[in-house]
C-alpha positions as CSV (number, residue, x, y, z in Angstrom):
1,X,79.3,76.5,122.3
2,X,79.6,80.1,122.3
3,X,76.8,82.4,121.6
4,X,77.0,84.4,118.3
5,X,77.9,88.0,118.8
6,X,75.0,90.4,118.6
7,X,75.4,93.0,115.4
8,X,73.1,95.3,117.6
9,X,75.6,95.5,120.5
10,X,78.5,95.9,118.1
11,X,76.7,98.8,116.5
12,X,75.9,100.2,119.9
13,X,79.4,100.2,121.0
14,X,80.7,101.7,117.8
15,X,78.0,104.5,118.2
16,X,78.9,105.2,121.9
17,X,82.7,105.3,120.9
18,X,82.0,107.6,118.3
19,X,80.0,109.9,120.5
20,X,82.5,109.9,123.4
21,X,85.4,110.2,121.0
22,X,84.0,113.2,119.5
23,X,83.5,114.7,122.9
24,X,86.5,113.6,124.7
25,X,89.1,112.5,122.2
26,X,90.8,108.9,121.9
27,X,91.4,109.1,125.7
28,X,87.7,108.4,126.4
29,X,87.9,105.2,128.7
30,X,86.3,101.9,127.7
31,X,84.4,101.9,130.7
32,X,82.5,104.9,129.7
33,X,82.0,103.7,126.3
34,X,80.7,100.5,127.5
35,X,78.3,102.3,129.9
36,X,77.3,104.5,127.2
37,X,76.4,101.5,125.0
38,X,74.4,99.7,127.8
39,X,76.8,97.0,128.0
40,X,79.5,95.8,130.5
41,X,83.3,96.6,129.9
42,X,83.8,92.8,129.5
43,X,81.3,92.9,127.0
44,X,83.1,95.6,124.9
45,X,86.2,93.3,125.0
46,X,84.3,90.4,123.7
47,X,83.6,92.4,120.5
48,X,86.9,94.4,120.5
49,X,89.8,92.6,121.9
50,X,91.6,96.0,122.9
51,X,90.8,99.6,122.9
52,X,93.0,100.0,119.8
53,X,91.0,97.4,118.0
54,X,87.9,99.4,118.9
55,X,89.5,102.6,117.6
56,X,90.6,101.2,114.5
57,X,87.3,99.6,113.6
58,X,85.6,102.9,114.3
59,X,88.1,104.6,112.0
60,X,87.3,102.0,109.2
61,X,83.6,102.2,109.9
62,X,83.3,106.1,109.5
63,X,85.6,106.4,106.6
64,X,83.7,103.5,104.9
65,X,80.5,105.4,105.6
66,X,81.9,108.7,104.0
67,X,83.4,106.8,101.0
68,X,80.0,105.1,100.4
69,X,78.3,108.6,100.5
70,X,80.7,110.0,97.7
71,X,80.2,106.7,95.5
72,X,76.9,107.7,94.1
73,X,76.7,108.0,90.4
74,X,77.8,111.0,88.7
75,X,76.5,112.4,85.4
76,X,79.2,111.5,82.7
77,X,78.0,114.3,80.5
78,X,78.7,117.1,83.4
79,X,81.4,119.3,83.2
80,X,84.6,118.7,85.4
81,X,83.5,121.7,87.6
82,X,80.1,120.5,88.0
83,X,81.2,116.8,88.8
84,X,83.6,118.1,91.4
85,X,80.7,120.4,93.0
86,X,78.7,117.2,93.3
87,X,81.8,115.5,95.0
88,X,82.0,118.6,97.4
89,X,78.2,118.9,98.1
90,X,78.3,115.1,99.2
91,X,81.2,115.6,101.4
92,X,79.5,118.6,102.8
93,X,76.1,116.9,103.3
94,X,77.8,113.9,104.9
95,X,79.6,116.0,107.4
96,X,76.7,118.2,108.4
97,X,74.2,115.0,108.7
98,X,76.9,113.0,110.5
99,X,78.4,115.7,112.8
100,X,79.3,113.4,115.5
101,X,81.0,111.0,113.3
102,X,82.8,113.8,111.6
103,X,84.1,115.1,115.1
104,X,85.3,111.6,116.0
105,X,87.0,110.9,112.6
106,X,88.8,114.2,113.1
107,X,90.3,112.9,116.3
108,X,90.9,109.4,115.0
109,X,92.8,110.9,112.1
110,X,95.4,112.3,114.2
111,X,95.7,109.4,116.6
112,X,98.8,107.4,116.5
113,X,96.5,104.4,117.9
114,X,95.1,104.2,114.3
115,X,97.4,101.8,112.5
116,X,99.0,102.3,109.1
117,X,97.0,99.0,108.0
118,X,93.7,100.8,109.0
119,X,94.7,103.9,107.2
120,X,95.7,102.0,104.2
121,X,92.3,99.9,104.1
122,X,90.5,103.5,104.1
123,X,92.7,104.9,101.5
124,X,91.5,102.1,99.2
125,X,87.9,102.7,99.8
126,X,88.3,106.1,98.4
127,X,90.2,105.2,95.2
128,X,87.1,105.5,92.9
129,X,86.0,108.9,94.3
130,X,89.8,110.1,94.2
131,X,90.1,109.0,90.7
132,X,87.1,111.1,89.8
133,X,88.5,114.0,91.6
134,X,92.0,113.8,89.9
135,X,90.0,113.7,86.6
136,X,88.0,116.9,87.3
137,X,91.4,118.7,88.5
138,X,93.3,117.2,85.5
139,X,93.7,120.2,83.0
140,X,92.5,122.8,85.6
141,X,95.3,122.4,88.2
142,X,99.0,121.9,88.4
143,X,99.6,118.3,88.0
144,X,102.3,118.5,90.6
145,X,99.9,119.8,93.1
146,X,96.7,117.9,92.7
147,X,97.4,115.2,95.5
148,X,98.1,118.1,97.9
149,X,94.9,119.9,96.9
150,X,92.9,116.5,97.4
151,X,94.8,115.4,100.6
152,X,94.9,118.6,102.3
153,X,93.1,121.5,100.9
154,X,89.9,119.6,99.7
155,X,89.0,118.1,103.3
156,X,90.3,121.0,105.3
157,X,88.5,123.6,103.6
158,X,85.2,121.3,103.6
159,X,85.7,121.2,107.4
160,X,85.9,124.9,107.4
161,X,82.7,125.2,105.2
162,X,80.7,122.8,107.5
163,X,81.7,124.8,110.5
164,X,80.5,128.1,108.9
165,X,77.3,126.3,107.7
166,X,76.7,125.1,111.3
167,X,77.1,128.5,112.6
168,X,74.8,130.1,110.0
169,X,72.4,127.5,108.8
170,X,70.4,129.8,107.0
171,X,73.2,130.7,104.7
172,X,73.8,126.9,103.8
173,X,73.6,127.1,100.1
174,X,75.9,130.5,99.7
175,X,78.5,129.1,102.2
176,X,78.7,125.7,100.4
177,X,79.0,127.5,97.2
178,X,81.5,130.1,98.5
179,X,83.7,127.1,100.0
180,X,83.5,125.4,96.7
181,X,84.3,128.3,94.5
182,X,87.4,129.1,96.8
183,X,88.6,125.4,96.1
184,X,88.1,125.7,92.6
185,X,89.6,128.9,91.9
186,X,92.4,128.3,94.4
187,X,93.4,124.9,92.8
188,X,93.6,126.6,89.1
189,X,96.9,126.3,87.5
C-alpha cells in the first residue's frame, strides 16, 4: 500500500517553486526546486507529475490566496469609493506581505505553461470581489471600460504602487492613497 502524501512536503515544494520562479522565472529547474524544498527530484514528481502540473498548481494556489484576502466582508453602508479603497488596500497589503508570491505570480501570468483551465479556475475565484468592484465603478466609470479598468489598470497600477511603497516604505500610506486616487480619478466617466 502506498504511503499517503505529506502535506508538508507538498507545501515545501510549492514554497520553493514560488521562491525560485520569483527569482529565475518559469525556467527554474525541477532539480533546483526539489533541492530548495529539501526533497529529491523524484519526490517532486510524486506530488506533481510534470513541471507544468507544478506551475499550474502554484498559479492556482497563489491566486487562491490573493482571492481569499480580498473576500473579507465590506461595510454595506460605505460609499462605493470607500468600498473600492478597501479592495485596493487589501490588494496592496497582500502584495507587500507576499512579495515573493507576487513576483512568482507575475511570472506565471505571462507563461504559456499555465493552462486555460487553470486561468478559468482562478477567474472564478475572483467573481465575488470582481462583482463588488464592478458595482463600485457602476455610475462612476464608462460602462464600456469597466472590464478594462479592472483587468488591466487596477492590477498594473497596484503593482506600480507596491513597487513605489517598497522603495519608500516611510511613505506607505501616502503612496497607497495616491495610487488609489489615480485609479479612481482616472476611471471617472
